[in-house]
C-alpha positions in Angstrom: -60.6 29.9 18.6 -57.2 31.0 17.3 -54.2 31.8 19.5 -54.4 35.2 17.8 -57.9 35.9 19.2 -57.8 39.3 21.1 -54.4 40.2 19.8 -53.6 43.7 18.4 -52.0 43.1 15.0 -50.4 45.9 13.0 -50.1 45.1 9.3 -47.5 47.0 7.4 -47.8 47.1 3.6 -45.1 48.1 1.2 -45.1 48.7 -2.6 -45.1 45.2 -4.1 -47.6 43.5 -6.4 -48.3 41.0 -3.6 -50.0 43.9 -1.8 -53.2 42.8 -3.4 -53.2 39.8 -1.1 -53.4 41.9 2.0 -57.1 42.3 1.8 -57.4 38.5 2.3 -54.8 38.8 5.1 -56.8 41.4 7.0 -60.0 39.3 6.7 -58.2 36.2 8.0 -56.8 38.0 11.0 -60.3 39.4 11.8 -61.8 35.9 11.4 -59.2 34.7 13.9 -60.5 37.2 16.4 -57.7 39.7 16.2 -57.9 43.5 16.1 -56.1 44.9 13.0 -54.7 48.2 12.1 -52.9 49.0 8.8 -50.0 51.2 8.1 -48.8 51.6 4.4 -45.9 53.2 2.6 -47.1 55.9 0.2 -46.1 53.9 -2.9 -48.1 50.9 -1.7 -51.3 52.7 -2.3 -50.8 52.2 -6.1 -51.3 48.5 -5.5 -54.3 48.4 -3.1 -56.4 51.2 -1.8 -56.6 52.4 1.8 -60.4 52.4 1.5 -60.5 48.7 1.0 -58.2 48.0 3.9 -59.9 50.5 6.3 -63.3 48.9 5.4 -62.1 45.5 6.2 -60.1 46.4 9.3 -62.7 48.9 10.7 -59.8 51.3 11.4 -58.4 54.3 9.5 -55.3 53.4 7.4 -52.2 55.4 8.1 -49.8 56.1 5.2 -48.2 59.4 6.3 -47.1 61.2 9.4 -50.1 63.6 9.1 -53.6 63.2 7.8 -53.2 64.8 4.4 -56.8 65.7 3.8 -57.3 67.6 7.1 -57.2 71.4 7.0 -55.3 71.2 10.3 -52.6 68.6 10.0 -52.9 65.9 12.7 -49.9 63.9 13.6 -50.2 60.2 13.3 -48.3 59.0 16.3 -46.1 56.2 15.1 -44.8 55.6 18.7 -48.3 54.9 20.0 -49.1 52.7 17.0 -46.0 50.6 17.6 -46.8 50.3 21.3 -50.4 49.3 20.6 -49.4 46.2 18.6 -49.0 42.8 20.1 -47.3 41.8 16.9 -46.2 43.6 13.7 -46.4 42.0 10.3 -44.8 43.6 7.3 -46.2 42.0 4.2 -45.3 42.3 1.5 -41.8 43.3 2.5 -40.0 44.6 -0.6 -36.2 44.6 -1.1 -36.3 48.3 -0.7 -38.1 48.2 2.7 -35.9 45.3 4.0 -32.8 47.4 3.2 -34.2 50.4 5.0 -35.3 48.3 8.0 -31.8 46.8 8.3 -30.0 50.2 8.2 -32.5 52.1 10.4 -33.7 54.4 7.6 -37.1 55.9 8.6 -38.2 58.0 5.7 -41.9 57.0 5.9 -44.4 56.3 8.7 -44.2 52.5 8.3 -40.4 52.4 8.9 -40.7 54.9 11.8 -43.4 52.6 13.4 -41.1 49.6 12.9 -38.3 51.4 14.8 -40.7 52.2 17.6 -42.3 48.8 17.9 -41.6 46.8 21.1 -43.5 43.7 20.0 -42.4 40.7 17.9 -42.0 41.7 14.2 -42.6 39.4 11.3 -41.8 40.1 7.7 -42.9 38.3 4.5 -40.5 39.1 1.6 -41.9 39.6 -1.8 -39.8 40.4 -4.9 -38.4 38.9 -8.1 -36.1 36.0 -8.2 -32.8 37.9 -8.9 -33.6 40.5 -6.3 -34.3 37.8 -3.7 -31.0 36.1 -4.4 -29.0 39.3 -4.5 -26.3 39.4 -1.8 -27.6 42.7 -0.5 -31.0 41.2 0.1 -29.6 38.2 1.8 -27.5 40.5 4.0 -30.7 42.6 4.9 -32.6 39.4 5.9 -29.7 38.1 8.0 -29.4 41.5 9.8 -33.1 41.7 10.5 -33.2 38.1 11.9 -30.2 39.0 14.1 -32.2 41.9 15.4 -34.8 39.4 16.6 -37.3 39.7 13.7 -38.8 36.6 12.2 -39.0 36.0 8.4 -41.9 34.2 6.9 -40.3 32.1 4.2 -41.0 33.0 0.6 -42.7 30.5 -1.8 -41.5 29.3 -5.2 -43.6 29.8 -8.3 -44.4 32.1 -11.1 -43.4 35.7 -10.4 -44.7 39.0 -11.7 -41.7 39.2 -14.2 -42.7 35.9 -15.7 -39.7 34.1 -14.2 -40.3 31.0 -12.0 -38.5 30.6 -8.7 -38.2 31.9 -5.2 -39.5 35.3 -4.2 -43.3 35.0 -4.0 -44.8 36.2 -0.8 -46.4 33.4 1.2 -50.1 33.0 0.7 -52.3 34.7 3.4 -53.4 31.3 4.9 -49.8 30.2 5.1 -48.8 33.5 6.8 -51.6 33.1 9.4 -50.6 29.5 10.2 -46.9 30.4 10.4 -47.6 33.2 12.9 -50.0 31.1 14.9 -47.5 28.3 15.2 -44.6 30.7 16.0 -46.7 32.5 18.7 -47.7 29.1 20.2 -44.1 27.9 20.5 -43.2 31.0 22.6 -45.9 30.4 25.2 -45.0 29.1 28.6 -47.3 26.0 28.5 -46.5 25.0 24.9 -46.7 21.2 24.5 -48.0 20.8 28.0 -51.0 18.5 28.2 -53.8 19.4 30.6 -56.8 17.5 31.9 -59.5 19.7 33.4 -62.9 18.7 34.8 -65.7 21.1 35.1 -69.4 21.5 35.9 -71.8 19.4 38.0 -72.6 15.7 37.7 -76.2 14.5 37.6 -77.1 11.2 39.3 -80.3 9.6 38.0 -83.2 8.8 40.3 -85.4 7.6 37.4 -85.5 8.5 33.6 -86.8 12.0 34.5 -85.3 13.1 37.9 -81.7 13.4 39.1 -79.6 14.5 42.1 -77.3 17.4 41.1 -75.9 20.7 42.4 -75.7 24.3 41.4 -72.3 24.3 39.7 -72.3 26.3 36.4 -69.0 25.0 35.1 -67.7 28.6 34.6 -64.6 28.2 36.8 -63.5 25.0 35.0 -64.2 26.5 31.5 -62.2 29.6 32.4 -59.3 27.4 33.6 -59.4 25.5 30.3 -59.4 28.8 28.3 -56.5 30.2 30.3 -54.4 27.0 29.8 -55.1 27.0 26.1 -54.2 30.7 25.7 -50.8 29.8 27.2 -50.2 27.1 24.7 -51.4 24.0 26.5 -53.3 21.2 24.8 -56.4 20.7 27.0 -58.9 17.9 27.5 -61.9 19.4 29.1 -64.3 16.9 30.7 -67.5 18.5 31.8 -70.8 17.6 33.3 -74.1 19.2 32.0 -73.6 23.0 31.5 -74.4 25.8 29.2 -70.8 26.9 29.0 -69.1 26.8 25.6 -65.5 26.3 24.5 -64.4 27.1 20.9 -60.6 27.0 21.2 -58.8 24.7 18.8 -56.5 23.7 21.7 -59.4 22.2 23.7 -60.9 18.8 23.3 -64.3 18.8 24.9 -65.6 15.6 26.5 -69.2 15.8 27.7 -70.3 13.5 30.6 -73.4 13.3 32.8 -72.7 11.2 35.9 -69.9 10.9 38.4 -69.1 7.4 37.0 -68.8 8.7 33.5 -66.5 11.5 34.7 -64.4 8.9 36.6 -64.0 6.8 33.5 -63.1 9.7 31.3 -60.6 11.1 33.7 -58.8 7.8 34.1 -58.9 7.4 30.3 -56.8 10.6 29.7 -54.9 11.0 33.0 -51.8 8.9 32.1 -51.1 11.0 29.0 -51.2 14.5 30.6 -48.7 16.6 32.5 -51.2 18.6 34.6 -54.7 17.6 35.9 -57.0 20.2 37.4 -60.2 18.7 38.9 -62.6 21.6 39.4 -65.8 19.7 38.8 -68.4 19.6 41.5 -68.8 15.8 41.5 -71.7 14.3 43.4 -70.5 12.5 46.6 -73.6 10.2 46.6 -75.9 8.6 44.0 -79.1 6.6 44.3 -78.2 3.0 44.9 -81.2 1.9 42.7 -82.3 3.7 39.6 -86.0 3.2 38.6 -86.6 2.1 35.1 -89.8 4.1 34.9 -90.8 7.5 36.2 -91.6 7.3 39.9 -95.3 8.2 40.4 -96.2 10.7 43.1 -98.2 8.5 45.4 -97.0 9.0 48.9 -96.3 12.1 50.9 -92.6 11.1 51.3 -90.1 9.4 49.2 -87.1 7.5 50.6 -84.0 7.1 48.5 -81.1 4.8 49.5 -77.8 6.5 48.5 -74.3 5.1 48.0 -71.0 6.8 47.6 -69.6 7.6 44.2 -66.0 6.9 43.4 -63.6 9.6 44.5 -62.0 10.7 41.3 -59.4 13.0 42.8 -58.2 10.4 45.4 -58.1 7.7 42.8 -55.9 9.8 40.5 -53.7 10.7 43.5 -53.0 7.0 44.0 -51.8 6.4 40.5 -50.1 9.7 39.6 -46.5 9.5 38.5 -45.1 12.7 36.8 -48.4 14.6 36.8 -49.1 17.8 38.7 -52.5 17.1 40.4 -54.6 20.1 41.4 -57.8 19.8 43.4 -60.5 22.2 44.6 -62.0 22.5 48.1 -65.3 24.3 48.7 -65.5 24.7 52.4 -67.8 26.4 54.9 -65.9 26.0 58.1 -62.2 25.4 59.2 -61.4 26.2 55.6 -57.6 26.2 55.6 -57.3 23.2 57.9 -59.8 21.1 55.8 -58.1 22.1 52.6 -54.7 21.1 53.8 -56.1 17.7 55.0 -57.5 17.2 51.5 -54.2 18.2 49.9 -52.3 15.6 51.9 -54.9 12.8 52.0 -55.4 12.8 48.3 -51.8 13.2 47.3 -52.3 16.6 45.6 -49.6 19.0 44.5 -51.9 22.1 44.7 -55.3 22.7 46.1 -57.5 25.7 45.4 -59.7 26.7 48.4 -62.8 28.8 48.1 -65.4 29.4 50.8 -69.2 29.8 50.5 -68.8 32.3 53.4 -67.2 34.8 51.0 -69.6 37.1 49.2 -69.3 36.8 45.4 -67.6 33.4 45.6 -69.0 29.9 44.9 -71.4 28.5 42.4 -73.1 30.2 39.5 -71.5 33.7 39.6 -68.8 35.3 37.5 -66.4 35.9 40.4 -64.5 33.9 42.9 -62.2 34.4 45.9 -59.6 31.7 46.4 -56.5 30.7 48.4 -54.0 28.6 46.4 -52.2 26.1 48.7 -49.2 24.0 47.9 -48.3 23.1 51.5 -48.9 24.0 55.1 -46.5 26.9 55.0 -47.0 27.8 51.3 -50.3 29.5 50.5 -51.4 32.6 48.7 -54.8 34.3 49.4 -56.3 36.3 46.5 -58.9 39.1 46.6 -62.3 38.6 45.0 -61.9 38.8 41.3 -63.5 37.5 38.1 -63.2 33.7 37.4 -61.2 34.6 34.3 -58.6 36.3 36.5 -58.7 33.5 39.1 -57.9 31.1 36.2 -54.9 33.3 35.2 -53.6 33.3 38.8 -53.9 29.5 38.9 -51.9 29.2 35.7 -49.2 31.5 37.1 -48.9 29.2 40.1 -48.8 26.1 38.0 -46.1 27.7 35.7 -44.0 28.5 38.9 -44.5 24.9 40.1 -43.4 23.5 36.7 -40.3 25.7 36.6 -39.4 25.1 40.3 
């Protein structure tokens, strides 16, 4: 999953021959999971048709302040369009448009939208060699960058005039990668490495049967997604679950037993900045595992159980710079027991949830938690989706990092 997934992207197209590449650009944004709207200068329609772009983007293309074909003119609200966008890309950006952007000229709907936009603005210049090297163009680019806009560097090659040199608009794939990288660098958890555990563990009784629990893994997977969306590189270690993760920032490590999760957690722990152990790890496992399926012969079956290794406590003993976060699922004396666990296992943060709260616990899509960092420092949250709980936890971790 791209960092652009779910983003509202406004694509501005101006009158350059490179406009033909914008069809591919729209498709790549859509493939990345973004929502795309297109605004064009009137002259750019000579290079690519609005029909093509509206078909690809699934939105009407705007190229004037009013809908020209309507009997009753309807104003295209450039202010709302600018506010809708999470980012605004102008590609190709001709010398003419760059000059107007730099001087505040708004003689078409694209430029008026640019002046109304509150989001990050990217521009990909496209023009001939001499135009690109002209001092007025250089001045426009410097001015726009000083305004806080970001230029996507031109490429060198054969130009429409037949000359060879700088001035070609970057290829659509290059533009996507540039924006993804730039967006990633602005995120609060960029370059932070996270280890997250999720799901249940299954402890074998024989080749067929196991001891397990009802954990779905949803909470851990939502935490992993939230961290990745904020720029973190995530290692997600999960027991058996139907949950899926398709983010390019998440390395998925499947395990089955508590011992496998212990080994995987220790393998990655020393290289991470934050470890969040949300998995429901079995506290006990059968001491002896049968090689063959146990036949149903007697009315009772006695199993001798032994403790599994405490992953959270073992990481608390060896942690150095890491922020270590644990979960506590309690049914009585919730706060008291959670604080004991926080201190006993050398945690920095513990997330408490109670099976006594309706809508919280295993399996569902919601949770109700209290995030505790010390006896006098705790925040109780209302019942909300596990996705929103994960966002709350990320906000607490960011505050902890920046404290």
